[in-house]
N, C-alpha and C positions, 0 to 999 in steps of 0.2 A: 363402493364397498371393498373393492380389491385394494384400493389405496389404504384404507383403514386396516385391513387384514395384514398388509405388508408392514405397516408401522408396528402393529401388535406383534407380528412374527419377529420383527427386528428386536423389539424390547425383550421378548422372551429369550431370543438367541443370546443377547448380551448378558441377560441375567444368568442363563444356564452356564455359559462359558466361564464367567467370573466365579459363579458359585461352585462349579465343579472343581475348580482349582482349590478353592477354600475348603470344600468338602473333603478332598483328598488330604489336605494339610491337617484338618481336624482328625481324620481317621488315622493318619500316621503318628499323630501326637498322643492320642489316647483311644482305647477301645471301649472305655466304660466311664460314663459321666453321671454321677449322682443317681437319680432314679432309674437310669438305664440298667442298673443292677437287677431290677425286677422286670422291666419291660423287655429287655433283650432276651433274658432267660425264658420268659413266657412266650415271646414271639418265636423263639427257636423250637420250643415244645410244640406249638401249634403247627409250625412249618414242617416239622418232621412227623406230624400226624398224631402227636400225643395229646389228644383233646381232653383226656381225663385229668391231666395235671393242672393244678391251679395254685398260684402263690397267694396265700391269704393276705400278704402285704399290699396287694393290688386292690384298689377301691373302685376302679372304673369297669364298665362293661368291656367285653373282649373285642370290640369293634376293630381296633387297630390290628390285633393279632389275626383276626379273620381276614381282613383286607390284605395284609401282608402274605398270608397263606395262599389266598386266591391268586395273587400275582406271582409269588416266588416258587411255590411248591411245584407247579407244572414245569417250571424252567430249571428246577434243581439248583436254586440259588439261595439256599437257606444258610446264609452267613451274616455276620454282623454288618459288613459293608453294605449288603443289599437291603437289609432291614432298615438301615439308616437312609438308604437311597429312596425308600418309599416316602419318607418325609420330604426329601428334596423334590421329588416328582410332584407331590401334592402341593408344594409351594409354587411350582411352575403353573399348575392348574389354577391356583388362586389368582394369578395375574389375569388369566382369562375371565374368571368370575368378576374380578374387580372392574375390568374394562367393560364388561356387559352391564353390570349394575350402574356404572356411571352413565353409560349410554341411555339406559332406561330412565334414570332419575332426571337428567337434565331436560328442562323444557326446550321447546323449539327455538326460542329466542336466545337461549344460552348455547345451543348447539352451534349457532352461527359465530359465536364468540370463541368457540373452542375448536381449533383446527384438529384434523385427524391425528396428527402426531402428538397433539396436546393431551388427548385422552390416553394414548399409549404411555406417555410420560407420567401422567396422573397415576395410572395403574402400577407402573414400575416403581414410582416413588413410594406409594403406599406399601408395596410388597417388601420394601426395605425397612419397614418399621422395626427398630432394633430388637425389642424383646420378642418379636415374632420371628424375625429373620434368623436369629441365633438358633432357634429350635428346628430350623429346616435341615440342620446338620446332625441332629440327634434322633434317636428312636423314642420319641415322646408322643403322646396322644394329641398334642396341641395343633399341629399343622393340619393333620387329617381332619380333626374336629372342625377347624376353621373352614376348610375346604367344603365339607358337607354343609355347614351352616350357610356359607355364602352361596352355594348351589341352591339351597332352599330359598333363600331370599331372591336370587335371580329368577328362578322359575315362577315364584309367586308374583313378581313384578310383570311377568309375561302371561299371567293368568293360567299357567300350566300347573294346576293345583295338585294333581296326582303325582307329577314329578317332584313338586316342591315338598309334598308330604313324605314321599319316599326318601328324598335327601334329608329331610328332617329326622326321619327314623334312623338313618345312618349316623347323623350327627349325635343323636342321643346314645347310640351304641358306642360312640367314641367317648363322650363325656355326658353323664346323666344331667348335669346342669343345663345342657342345651335344650332341655324340655321347656325352659323359660322362653326361649326364642321361638320355639314351635307355637307356644301359647300367644306370643306377641304377633306372629304372622296371622294366626287364626283370628285373634281379636281385632286386628287392624282390618283384615279383609271383610269380616262380618260388619264392623262399624261403617266402613266405607260403603258397603252395599246398602245397608239400612238407611244411612243418611242420604245417599244418592236417590233412593226411591221415595223418600219422604218429601212432601212439599217444602220448598225453601226458596228464598230469594238468592239469586246468583248474580254477582257483579259482572258486567260486560268485560271488565278488565281481567277477569280470571283467565289465566292461560292454561291452568291445569286444575283438576278437581281438588279443591282444598276447602275445608269448612272450619267453622268456629265452634266454641263451646256452646254458643247459643243454638247453632244448628243441631248439635247433639241432643240438647234438651228438647228441642222441637220434635226431633225424631222419636225420642222416648215417649213423649206425650202422644204422638201420632200412632205408634204401635201399641201403646197401652189401650187406646180407644179401640183399636182393631181386636185386641185380645178380649176386652170387655164385651164386645159384640159377638164373640165366638169365632172370629175370623183368624184361623191359624195357617192359612195357605202360605202366607209369606214366610212363616217360621219353618214350614216343611221344605220350602224352596232353599232357604239358607242352609238347613241341615244337609240336604242333598248335594248342594254345590260344594260345601266345605267338609263333607264327611271324611275325606282322607286324613285331615288334620285331627279330627275328633277321634278317629281310630287310634292314632299315635298317642294322644293324650289319655284316652281311656286305658289303653294297654299299660301306660306308665303308672297310672293310678292303681291298677291291679298289682303291678310290681311293688309299689309302695306299701300296699295293704299286706301283701304276702311277706315282704322282706322286713317291714317295720322301719326302714331307713332308706335314704336316697343313695347311700353308698353300699357297696358289697365289700367283703373282706374285712380288713381292720377298721372297724367303725370308730374306735376310740380316737384315732388320729384326725378324723375329719367329721366331727360332730357339728351339726348345724347350730350356729350361735348368732344371736343378734349382735352385730358389730357395726354400729352406725358411723363410726369414724372412717370406715372403708369408703363411704361416699365422698368424704373429703380427700382421701388418698387418690381415688379415681379422678376427681376433679383436678387435682394437681398433675396427675398423669396426662390428662387431656391438655392442660395448659403447657406442659413441658414439650410434648411431642407435636403440638400444634404451633410451636413458637415461630416457625417460618411464616405462617399466615398472620400470626399476631404482630410480628415485626412489620409486615407489609401493610398492615392496617393501623399502625401505631398512632397516626394522627386522628383516627376515629375512636380510639380506646375510650376517651372521656365520654363520648356520646353513647357508646355501648354500655358503659357502666352507669351513666346518669339516667338513662331511660329505664333502668332496672333497679334504681336505688332502693325502692321499698322491698322488692324481692330479696335484694342483697342484704338488707338489714335483717330480714327474717332468717336468711341463710347464715348470716354471721352468728345470730343467737343459737341456731340449730347446731352449727359446728362447734361453738363454745361448749354447749352442753354435751355434745358427742365426745369431744376429746377429754372433757373433764370426768364424765361418768361412764363412758362406753368405749374406752380404748382397750381392746382385748389384746393380750400379749400371749401368743401361742408359744408353747415350749420350744418348738422347732425354730422359731424366730430368734430365740436367745442362744440356741445350741449349735445351729448349722452355719458355720462361717464360710460356706461355699457360695452364698448368695449375696447379691448387693443389698438386699433388704436387711440382712444382718447388720451391715455397717451403717446403713441409713438409720436404722432404729437405735443401735447402741451408741453411735457417735453423734447423732443429731436429735431424733425425735424423742429419745428417752430422757434427754436433759429436761430438768424441771420447767423451764420457761419456753423451750423451743416449740412444744406443741401449740402454744398460744401464738407464737410468731408465725406459725404455719397457717393460721386461720385466714389471713388476708390472701394467701396463695390459693387456699381452698375456695374462697369467695370469688376470686378472679377466674379460676378454672370453671366454677359453676356458671358464671356469667358467660364465659366463652361457649360452654355447652349449649346454653339457651340461644346464643347468637348463631351457632351452627345449625340449630333446629329451625331457624327462621325460614319461612316459605313452606313448611310442612303443615299438614292438617292438624287440627286440635287432637284428633284421634291418634295420629302418629306421635305427637309430642307427649301426650299422656301415657300412651302405651310404652314408649321408649323410656321415659323417666321412671315409671313403675317397674318395668322389667329390669332395667339397669340397677335400680336400688335393690331389688330382690336378688339379682345375680351376684352382687358384690357384698351386700350388707348382711348376708347370712353365712359369710366365710369368716372363720376366726383368725386365719393366718393371712398376713399381708403378703400377697403373691401377685406380682405384676401380670402373670399369665391370665389371671381372672379378669383383667381389664381389657384384654385384647379384642374379644368379640364386641362388647358394647362400644369400644372406641372405633372399631372398623365400621360398624353400622352407622355411627355418627358421622364419620369422615366420608364414607362412600355415598351417603344419602343427602349430602349438602346440595341444595337445589340450585346453587349458582356455580358456574365454572370458575375454577381458581385461576388467578392471574399468573402469568408465566413467571414473574419474579417470585411469587409465593411458592410455586412448585419448585423452582430452582433452589430456593433457600431450604425448603423441606428436604429435597433430594440430597443436597450437600450436607445438611445437618444429620440426616440418617446415615449417610456414608461415614461421616466423621465419628459419630457415636459407635457405629459398627466397627470401625477401624480400632477405636480405643478399647472396646470390650473384647475383641478378639486378640489384641495385643496383650491385654491383661490375662486372658485365658491361656495364651501360649507361653507367657513368660513368668507368671506368678504361680508358684507351686508351694505346697506344704504337705505334711504327712499326718495322717490319722493312725493311731496305734493299731486299729483293727483292719487296716487296708494296706496292701503291699504297693499299690499304684499311688503316685502322687495325686493329691486333690487340687482342684482348680476352681477359680471364681467365675460364676456365671450369673445370668439373670435369675 
């Protein structure tokens, strides 16, 4: 155990030293980046004890500002530098959560394949995911939101459900959409428990508890019979065991009823909209940032696609209909040239035929998502696919930050250890993309008429 801790400590140390240099470079370059205009101002108000002040442009709960205040106010460090440092510290904590989740997910047989330093490299490589890593240097809600969500997932895997629900409530305070993942954890745990207690045939080859759709249907029939006979003891046991998650969900439903919307503040800019093309964009995101593993399994790609040919045919039809009839174009996407998505849309996806050429990429990405889910129970697969669809397809704006949590859950819960060459390619790929994006951020500037500071391009 000491050996594993040393490798993890080393990975965190390398990450911190390299990131601190980059953090200071970002800070010396600019003190205000895009939405920090609102977040920094609000964070400073809270840190100075001005809790009655609220910027109506902010649409998320004040979780980030409360966290910053709890850390910085007692130390009298209410400055932009230290507010941003909260994100960097949260990103370091994320390496620990990633490491622990990988440990919990890997079956015993996979543990033997993965040396202790391999798990540390695994966590370090994921922590450098470019669209996530970039925000470790800014005062945005994303990194703290991810940290709380990963903590919830980690504690849930260890059956510490009170701690998991507490972390889930913090995640929701960071970003309201994280309620979807609280629901995922609750639903998965309940289904796992019900199927485990219902009569089922289990193969001797099973190394971990995994079940099929057939097992779910059997469990439904089993508990319906119990209900019809007046037996609700099992139901009360489930409620008692997973009550902490229910409290979080019920509290959020009360908020929805009172507020009338999932967002606070400026509701017009973030209205819930069905945007099915987002599922395709997420699939492409997965394919792009998993390219290291795709390349190492290049010889098996034809098998991966062939065994899912019928599903891929249906997905192709779905994506064709989605891009033709449900490609939503948010006004910010057309107006804000400080984001890569602006250029991706205006120079590629907005072209008449390009959205159709993108469909094969969407299909391949979706096939890779299904491949990454191999080894999981039917409950996990169904829950993940539904919650991912809900979390991305109700967003009108194309924003890569919306893809981070579903991608991380997919990447971290893969039930096989990754080959060293795959991790090495992913690690190098992430570093190369990060180097390119920060080079652009530092060197490419332009001016907006209503801002004195130069504007920069970011994720």
